[in-house]
C-alpha positions in Angstrom: 12.9 24.2 -28.1 12.6 28.0 -29.0 14.8 29.2 -26.3 17.8 27.4 -27.9 18.1 30.1 -30.7 21.3 30.9 -32.6 23.4 33.3 -30.4 22.5 36.3 -33.0 18.8 35.9 -31.9 19.6 36.4 -28.4 21.1 40.0 -29.1 19.1 43.0 -28.8 19.2 45.5 -31.7 18.2 49.1 -31.4 14.6 49.7 -31.1 12.9 50.6 -34.2 9.7 52.7 -34.0 7.0 51.6 -36.7 4.8 54.0 -38.6 1.4 54.5 -37.0 -0.7 54.8 -39.8 -1.3 53.3 -43.3 -3.3 54.8 -46.0 -6.9 53.6 -46.1 -10.4 55.1 -46.8 -11.7 58.4 -48.0 -11.6 61.6 -45.6 -14.6 61.9 -43.3 -17.1 64.9 -42.9 -15.8 67.2 -39.9 -17.1 69.8 -37.7 -15.5 72.5 -35.6 -14.1 70.8 -32.5 -13.4 72.6 -29.3 -9.7 72.8 -28.1 -10.9 72.1 -24.8 -12.0 68.6 -25.5 -9.9 65.7 -24.0 -9.7 62.0 -25.0 -12.8 59.9 -24.2 -12.0 56.4 -22.9 -14.5 53.6 -23.0 -13.2 50.5 -21.0 -15.2 47.6 -22.8 -13.1 44.7 -21.0 -11.1 44.8 -18.1 -9.2 41.6 -17.1 -9.9 40.4 -13.5 -6.3 40.1 -12.7 -4.2 43.2 -13.8 -0.6 42.8 -12.3 0.4 46.1 -14.1 -1.0 49.2 -15.9 0.6 51.3 -18.6 2.7 54.1 -17.6 4.6 57.0 -19.0 7.8 55.5 -20.3 6.5 52.1 -20.9 6.8 50.1 -24.2 3.4 48.7 -25.5 2.5 46.2 -28.2 -1.1 46.4 -29.1 -3.7 45.8 -31.8 -6.1 48.4 -33.0 -8.8 49.5 -35.5 -8.8 53.1 -36.3 -12.1 54.7 -37.5 -13.6 58.0 -38.1 -16.7 59.1 -36.2 -18.9 57.8 -39.2 -17.3 54.5 -38.7 -15.2 54.5 -41.7 -11.9 52.5 -41.1 -8.7 54.4 -42.0 -6.2 52.0 -40.6 -6.1 48.6 -38.6 -2.9 46.5 -37.4 -5.2 43.4 -37.4 -5.4 43.8 -41.2 -1.6 44.0 -41.5 -1.3 41.0 -39.1 1.3 42.9 -37.2 0.6 44.7 -33.9 1.9 48.3 -33.3 5.0 48.6 -30.9 5.7 52.1 -29.3 6.6 53.9 -26.1 4.1 55.7 -24.1 4.4 59.5 -23.0 7.5 60.4 -24.8 5.7 62.1 -27.9 6.4 58.9 -30.1 2.6 58.8 -30.3 0.0 61.2 -31.0 -0.9 63.0 -27.7 -4.4 61.3 -27.6 -2.9 58.0 -27.9 -0.2 58.7 -25.4 -3.0 59.8 -22.9 -5.4 57.3 -24.1 -3.5 54.1 -23.4 -2.2 54.9 -20.1 -3.6 52.7 -17.4 -4.4 49.9 -19.6 -4.0 46.2 -18.5 -2.8 43.4 -20.9 -5.8 41.9 -22.6 -7.8 45.0 -21.8 -10.0 46.3 -24.6 -10.8 50.0 -24.7 -12.2 52.5 -27.1 -10.2 55.9 -27.1 -11.9 58.8 -28.8 -9.3 61.4 -29.8 -10.3 64.9 -30.5 -8.3 66.6 -33.5 -6.0 69.0 -31.4 -4.7 65.8 -29.7 -4.5 64.0 -32.9 -3.2 65.6 -36.3 -4.8 69.0 -35.8 -5.7 71.3 -38.4 -2.9 70.0 -40.7 -4.3 66.4 -40.9 -2.1 63.5 -42.1 -1.5 63.6 -45.9 -4.4 62.2 -47.8 -5.4 59.8 -45.0 -6.4 62.0 -42.1 -8.3 65.3 -43.1 -7.7 68.4 -40.9 -9.5 68.9 -37.7 -10.7 65.2 -37.7 -11.7 63.3 -34.5 -10.2 59.7 -34.7 -11.7 56.5 -32.8 -9.3 53.8 -31.8 -10.4 50.3 -30.6 -7.5 48.9 -28.8 -6.5 45.6 -27.2 -3.1 45.6 -25.2 -0.9 42.7 -25.9 2.2 43.5 -24.1 3.9 45.9 -21.8 7.3 46.5 -20.5 9.9 48.9 -19.5 13.6 49.4 -20.1 14.3 49.0 -16.3 12.3 45.7 -16.2 14.0 42.5 -14.8 13.2 39.0 -15.0 10.0 38.4 -12.7 9.6 35.0 -11.1 6.6 33.9 -8.9 6.8 30.5 -7.2 3.5 28.5 -7.6 4.6 25.4 -5.7 7.7 24.3 -3.7 8.6 21.0 -2.1 9.0 21.3 1.7 12.6 19.6 1.5 14.8 21.4 -0.8 18.6 20.7 -0.1 19.7 22.0 -3.4 18.8 24.8 -5.9 19.9 25.4 -9.4 23.3 27.3 -9.9 25.2 28.5 -12.9 27.0 25.5 -14.6 24.2 23.0 -13.4 22.5 20.7 -15.8 18.5 21.0 -15.5 15.8 19.0 -17.2 12.4 20.9 -16.8 9.2 21.0 -18.3 7.5 24.4 -19.5 4.6 26.1 -21.1 5.6 29.2 -23.0 3.0 31.9 -23.7 3.1 35.6 -24.6 2.0 38.0 -22.1 -1.5 38.1 -23.3 -1.9 34.3 -22.9 -1.3 33.3 -26.5 0.8 29.8 -26.3 3.9 29.5 -28.4 5.6 26.4 -27.2 5.3 23.6 -24.7 7.6 20.8 -23.7 4.7 18.8 -22.4 3.0 18.7 -25.8 6.2 17.1 -26.9 6.2 14.8 -23.9 9.7 15.5 -23.4 11.8 17.7 -20.9 14.0 20.4 -22.1 17.4 19.7 -21.0 20.4 22.1 -21.0 23.1 23.7 -18.9 22.4 26.9 -17.0 24.6 29.9 -17.3 26.6 29.0 -20.2 24.7 30.7 -22.9 22.5 28.0 -24.1 19.4 29.9 -23.1 18.0 33.2 -23.6 19.3 35.5 -20.9 15.9 35.9 -19.1 15.5 31.9 -18.7 18.9 31.6 -17.6 18.3 34.1 -14.7 14.7 32.7 -14.1 15.9 29.1 -13.4 18.4 30.1 -10.6 17.4 29.1 -7.2 14.7 26.6 -8.2 14.3 23.2 -6.3 13.6 20.0 -8.1 9.8 19.8 -7.9 9.3 23.6 -7.8 6.8 25.2 -10.2 7.3 28.9 -11.0 6.2 31.4 -13.3 9.1 33.3 -15.1 8.2 36.6 -17.0 10.9 38.0 -19.3 10.9 41.2 -20.8 11.7 41.2 -24.6 15.3 42.6 -24.4 16.2 39.6 -22.1 14.4 37.3 -24.7 14.2 37.5 -28.5 14.3 41.4 -28.7 13.4 43.3 -31.9 13.7 40.3 -34.2 11.5 37.9 -32.4 11.7 34.3 -33.4 10.2 32.9 -36.4 6.6 33.1 -36.7 5.8 32.2 -33.0 7.4 34.9 -31.2 6.7 38.6 -32.5 9.3 41.3 -32.2 9.5 43.1 -28.7 7.5 40.4 -27.0 7.6 39.6 -23.3 7.5 35.9 -22.6 5.8 34.1 -19.8 6.9 30.5 -18.8 5.3 28.1 -16.5 8.2 26.0 -15.5 8.4 22.7 -13.5 11.9 21.6 -12.5 12.3 17.9 -13.0 15.9 17.2 -12.5 19.1 18.8 -11.5 22.7 17.8 -11.2 26.3 19.3 -11.9 28.9 17.5 -14.2 31.3 17.4 -11.2 28.7 15.6 -9.0 29.5 12.3 -7.2 27.0 9.8 -5.9 25.2 10.8 -2.6 24.6 8.2 -0.2 22.3 8.7 2.7 22.2 5.9 5.4 18.6 5.3 6.4 18.9 2.1 8.4 22.3 0.4 9.5 22.2 -2.8 11.5 23.5 -2.7 15.0 26.0 -5.6 14.3 27.8 -5.7 11.0 30.4 -8.6 11.0 31.5 -7.7 7.4 31.0 -5.0 4.9 30.7 -5.7 1.0 33.9 -5.3 -1.1 34.8 -5.6 -4.7 34.0 -9.0 -6.1 31.2 -9.9 -3.6 28.0 -11.2 -5.0 25.1 -9.3 -3.6 21.3 -9.7 -3.6 19.3 -6.6 -2.8 15.9 -5.1 -3.3 15.4 -1.5 -4.6 12.8 1.3 -5.6 14.2 3.4 -8.6 12.9 6.9 -8.9 13.7 10.1 -10.6 14.8 13.0 -8.7 11.2 14.4 -8.8 9.9 11.3 -7.1 8.6 9.7 -10.4 9.1 5.8 -10.1 10.7 3.9 -12.9 11.6 0.6 -11.5 11.3 -1.8 -8.4 12.4 -5.1 -7.6 9.8 -5.5 -4.9 7.2 -5.4 -7.8 8.9 -8.3 -9.4 9.1 -10.1 -6.2 12.6 -10.8 -6.9 15.9 -9.5 -5.5 18.4 -8.0 -8.1 21.4 -10.1 -7.9 25.0 -9.1 -9.0 28.6 -9.0 -8.6 29.7 -5.5 -7.2 32.7 -3.7 -8.3 33.1 -5.5 -11.5 31.2 -3.5 -13.9 28.0 -5.4 -14.0 25.9 -2.6 -13.1 26.0 1.4 -13.7 29.3 2.8 -12.3 27.2 4.9 -9.6 25.6 1.8 -8.2 28.9 -0.2 -8.5 30.4 2.3 -6.2 27.6 2.7 -3.9 27.1 -0.9 -3.1 30.8 -1.2 -1.5 30.9 -1.0 2.1 27.4 -2.0 3.0 26.2 -4.2 5.8 23.8 -7.1 5.4 20.4 -5.7 6.3 21.4 -2.1 5.7 19.0 0.2 4.1 20.4 3.2 2.0 19.4 5.9 -0.3 21.5 6.4 -3.3 21.5 9.4 -5.6 23.2 8.8 -8.8 24.1 11.6 -11.4 23.6 10.9 -15.1 27.4 10.7 -16.0 27.5 7.6 -13.4 24.3 6.3 -14.7 22.8 6.1 -18.2 24.3 9.4 -19.5 22.9 11.6 -22.2 21.2 8.8 -24.1 19.4 7.3 -21.1 17.9 3.6 -21.5 15.3 2.6 -23.8 11.8 4.2 -22.9 12.2 4.1 -19.2 15.3 6.2 -18.3 15.3 9.5 -20.3 18.6 11.0 -21.2 20.7 13.0 -18.6 18.4 11.7 -15.7 19.4 11.6 -12.2 18.4 8.4 -10.5 17.5 7.8 -6.7 17.7 4.2 -5.3 16.2 3.0 -2.2 18.0 -0.1 -1.6 17.8 -2.9 1.0 20.8 -5.3 1.2 19.4 -8.8 1.8 22.7 -10.8 1.7 26.2 -10.8 -0.1 28.8 -13.3 -0.1 32.2 -14.1 -2.0 32.8 -17.1 -4.3 35.7 -17.9 -1.9 33.6 -17.9 1.2 33.6 -21.0 3.4 31.0 -22.4 5.9 30.9 -20.1 8.9 30.1 -21.8 12.1 29.4 -20.2 15.4 28.8 -22.5 18.5 26.0 -21.1 20.9 25.7 -23.9 23.2 27.8 -26.9 24.1 27.6 -29.6 26.8 30.3 -29.9 29.4 30.9 -33.6 28.6 31.4 -34.3 25.0 33.0 -37.7 24.4 31.3 -38.4 21.1 31.2 -36.2 18.1 29.7 -36.4 14.7 31.9 -37.5 11.7 31.4 -38.6 8.1 29.3 -41.8 7.7 27.4 -41.2 11.0 23.8 -41.3 11.1 22.5 -38.3 13.1 19.3 -36.8 13.9 19.0 -32.9 14.5 16.7 -30.0 14.8 16.9 -26.8 12.7 15.6 -23.6 11.5 16.6 -22.4 8.1 16.2 -18.7 7.2 17.5 -16.0 4.8 20.1 -13.5 6.2 17.2 -11.1 6.3 15.4 -13.3 8.9 12.7 -14.8 6.4 12.3 -18.4 7.8 12.2 -20.9 5.0 12.1 -24.3 6.7 12.0 -25.6 10.1 12.2 -29.2 11.7 9.5 -28.1 14.1 7.0 -28.2 11.2 7.9 -31.9 10.4 6.4 -35.1 11.9 9.8 -36.6 12.7 13.3 -35.1 13.4 15.3 -35.1 10.2 18.2 -37.6 10.0 21.2 -38.0 7.7 24.3 -39.9 7.1 27.2 -37.5 7.0 29.3 -37.4 3.8 26.6 -39.0 1.7 25.3 -36.1 -0.2 21.8 -36.3 1.4 21.9 -32.7 2.5 23.6 -29.6 0.9 27.2 -29.6 1.2 27.4 -26.5 3.6 24.8 -28.2 5.9 26.7 -31.4 6.0 29.9 -29.5 6.9 28.1 -27.6 9.6 26.9 -30.6 11.3 30.3 -32.2 11.8 32.2 -32.5 15.0 29.1 -31.8 16.9 28.1 -33.3 20.4 24.6 -34.4 21.2 22.9 -31.3 22.8 25.1 -28.8 21.1 23.8 -25.9 19.1 25.2 -23.8 16.6 24.5 -21.2 13.9 25.8 -22.0 10.5 25.9 -19.7 7.6 26.3 -21.3 4.2 27.2 -19.4 1.2 25.0 -20.4 -2.2 27.9 -22.3 -3.8 27.9 -24.6 -0.9 24.0 -24.4 -0.7 21.5 -24.4 -3.5 23.5 -22.1 -6.0 22.4 -19.8 -8.5 19.0 -21.5 -9.4 18.0 -22.0 -5.7 15.4 -24.6 -4.6 11.8 -24.7 -3.4 11.3 -21.4 -1.4 14.9 -20.9 -1.6 15.9 -17.9 -4.0 18.8 -18.3 -6.2 22.2 -17.3 -4.9 20.8 -17.1 -1.5 23.0 -17.3 1.6 21.4 -19.5 4.3 21.4 -19.3 8.0 20.9 -22.6 9.9 20.1 -22.9 13.8 21.0 -26.3 14.5 20.7 -28.5 17.5 22.2 -32.2 17.3 19.9 -34.7 19.0 21.2 -38.1 18.2 24.4 -39.7 16.9 24.7 -43.3 15.5 28.2 -43.9 14.7 28.8 -45.3 11.1 31.3 -47.4 9.2 34.0 -46.3 6.7 33.1 -45.6 3.3 32.8 -48.8 1.3 31.9 -50.9 4.2 28.5 -52.5 5.2 29.8 -53.6 8.7 32.8 -53.2 10.9 34.1 -55.0 14.2 34.0 -53.0 17.1 36.1 -55.7 18.8 38.2 -58.6 17.6 36.3 -60.9 15.5 35.8 -64.5 16.3 38.7 -66.8 15.2 38.0 -68.7 13.1 35.1 -66.6 12.0 33.5 -69.0 9.6 33.1 -71.6 12.4 31.5 -68.9 14.6 29.1 -68.0 11.7 28.2 -71.5 11.3 25.8 -71.8 14.1 24.5 -75.4 13.4 28.0 -76.7 12.3 26.6 -78.1 9.1 29.5 -76.4 7.1 27.2 -74.1 5.2 25.6 -70.9 6.2 22.2 -69.9 4.7 20.9 -66.3 4.8 18.9 -66.9 7.9 22.0 -68.3 9.7 24.1 -65.5 8.4 21.6 -62.7 9.5 21.3 -64.2 13.0 25.1 -64.3 13.4 25.5 -60.5 12.5 22.5 -59.2 14.4 24.1 -61.1 17.5 27.5 -59.1 16.9 25.5 -55.8 16.8 23.3 -56.5 19.8 26.3 -57.3 21.8 28.3 -54.4 20.7 31.0 -56.2 18.9 30.1 -54.9 15.4 28.2 -52.1 13.7 26.0 -52.1 10.6 25.9 -49.3 8.0 23.5 -46.9 9.5 20.8 -45.2 7.8 19.3 -48.3 5.9 17.1 -51.1 6.8 19.4 -53.7 8.6 17.8 -56.6 6.8 18.6 -55.1 3.3 22.3 -54.3 4.4 22.7 -57.9 5.9 21.1 -59.3 2.5 23.8 -57.3 0.5 26.6 -58.5 2.9 25.4 -62.4 2.2 25.0 -61.8 -1.7 28.7 -60.6 -1.6 29.8 -63.9 0.1 27.6 -66.2 -1.7 29.7 -66.2 -4.8 28.1 -69.2 -6.7 24.6 -67.8 -5.8 23.2 -71.0 -4.4 21.7 -69.5 -1.3 24.4 -70.7 1.0 28.0 -69.6 1.9 30.6 -72.1 2.3 34.1 -71.6 4.0 35.7 -71.6 0.7 33.6 -68.8 -0.5 34.3 -66.7 2.6 36.9 -64.3 1.6 38.6 -61.8 3.8 40.6 -58.5 3.0 43.2 -56.4 5.0 42.4 -53.1 6.4 45.6 -51.2 5.7 45.2 -48.9 8.8 45.5 -51.5 11.4 46.4 -54.6 9.6 43.2 -56.0 11.2 41.3 -58.7 9.2 37.8 -57.9 7.7 35.5 -59.7 5.7 35.4 -58.3 2.1 31.5 -57.3 2.5 32.4 -55.7 5.9 
C-alpha cells in the first residue's frame, strides 16, 4: 500500500518554491494600461460542494495556462506535466495572481486577467514578458492546505453498537479508496480485493492516517483528509502522489484487535439446570455460525446440517475455541470472539479466513460426554410394591421415547404397532439401553442417558447422528423371567424322580418329539419349569429334543438322556436345560 512508504518518505522537507514562469513565445503587442485597473476574474466552473476557499496564507497546487491578450501562450504547467505549488498572499506570487486565486474552491476553473502593474509592470520579465503586458491565466485548483491544518475526519456511517474503538497499538484491517483532493484516485485496497492490515500508532503508516484511524468502530466508514505535511510532503510518492499533495481516504474498518487480547465470551442463553459443565477431555457436539468482526459470514455448521464434533482442550480446534468450549452447559448458547493470535494468525486459512482476522462464533452446545462416562439412570416413578425386577436373560416389554439432549425426538414406541420387547443381555438393543432396563419393576419409569460409546458410537445409526448422547424415557410394562445363559429350560421346582419315567408318558420306553413336547409344556403350564423366553416355544423344545436324540432316530431313550450338575446348587439338570 502507498502509505507503507519507507520512513524517509514520511519526513517533511523544507518547502521549495517553484519558478512561476518558463520561457515560451514572442512578446505581444501592448498598449498603455491604467494603474487603476484591477484583476478581472471569470469563474467558468464552480463545484457544487466547496468545503473550503483559498485564503491568504494558504498553500495551493494548481494547473494553469498563461497567455497574452492576443491568445499567444507564454507558459503552461500542463505542458510541463507538473502543477504549480505556492503560498497565497505573502508576496511569493505576482500580486495579480495572489488576488486572483483567493476564494477559489478545489476543482474550480477560473480565468484571471492581470493588468501589468499587478504582474511584471514596466520592467517585464526577461525575454518572456514584455514591459506593461496584461497576462491571462486559465486556472484549475487542485489542492489547498494551510500550515495550521490538522487531519480532518468525517463519519459517513457508523454501527449502532460500538463497544470498542481503535487505539494506538491496535492491529487493524481496513478497506480504503485513496484520492487526491481534486478526486484523482491513486490507490484502492478494494481493487486489490484485499484489506490493508497494520498496527496503529507504531510508525507503520503516514502520520495523518495514524491519527485518522483512531476512534473508529468496526463497520464504521469515514473520510480522512490529510494535509501534505502529515502525508508525503515535498517529495510525494512515486508517480502516483505528487509533491505537497493533500490526500483523501474513504476508509471502512473491517477488523480490530490488540495483540494482548484474550477471547471474549458473551453468554446468550444458559439453561436453568446444568448438571455438569464441559471440561478438558470431553467430546462435544455443537452447532455454530462463524462471522468476521464486521458481520461477514465465513462458515456455518447449520448450512451443512451437521454438528461440529471434537474433543475439547486437546488441540483439535483453534486455541481460542479450545479454551472457550470449556465450562459450558449442554444446551448453552454463547458468542465467542477470538483474536487472530488465538485463531489462524497472520497467515489465515486458505481462501476462507484472511490473515490477522478476528473470528466471531455463535455456538449452540448440543451435547458432550467423556469417554469414561457410564450410563446415567434417574428413577422418576417407582411402584410401592416391587417384588420382581428385570435381569439378564429376562424377556421384557417396555415403552420409550428416545431423543437427543437438545430435545430432538428420534424414536418413540408410541409410533409402533406393538410395544417393543427384548431379552436382556442378548445384545438385541444398544449396550447402554440394555443396562438402563435392568433392575426395573413393572410400572417403573426412568430417564436413562447413554453416552455414544455405549450407544451408536461415532458412526451413529438411522436418524441418530454420530457421537450422539441419547436420552431415553423408559417405562417397564412386562417381565418374563428368563433362564441362565446356555440353558433352554430351567426347573422352578424339583424335577420328577426319576425324570425319564415321568417323561415317558405312554411307558413304551421311548420318547418321540410329540411326547417330549407335551411333557415340557405341562411343566411350564404348571409353573414347575421355564422355557427360554423370546423365541417360539416349539422351536426351543425341538432344540432341546435334538440335543437328547443323540442317534437322530427321532426318539429319546433312557440311555440317551444325559444329566449335568448345576455348580451353584448341586441340583441335577438335563443337559439341554
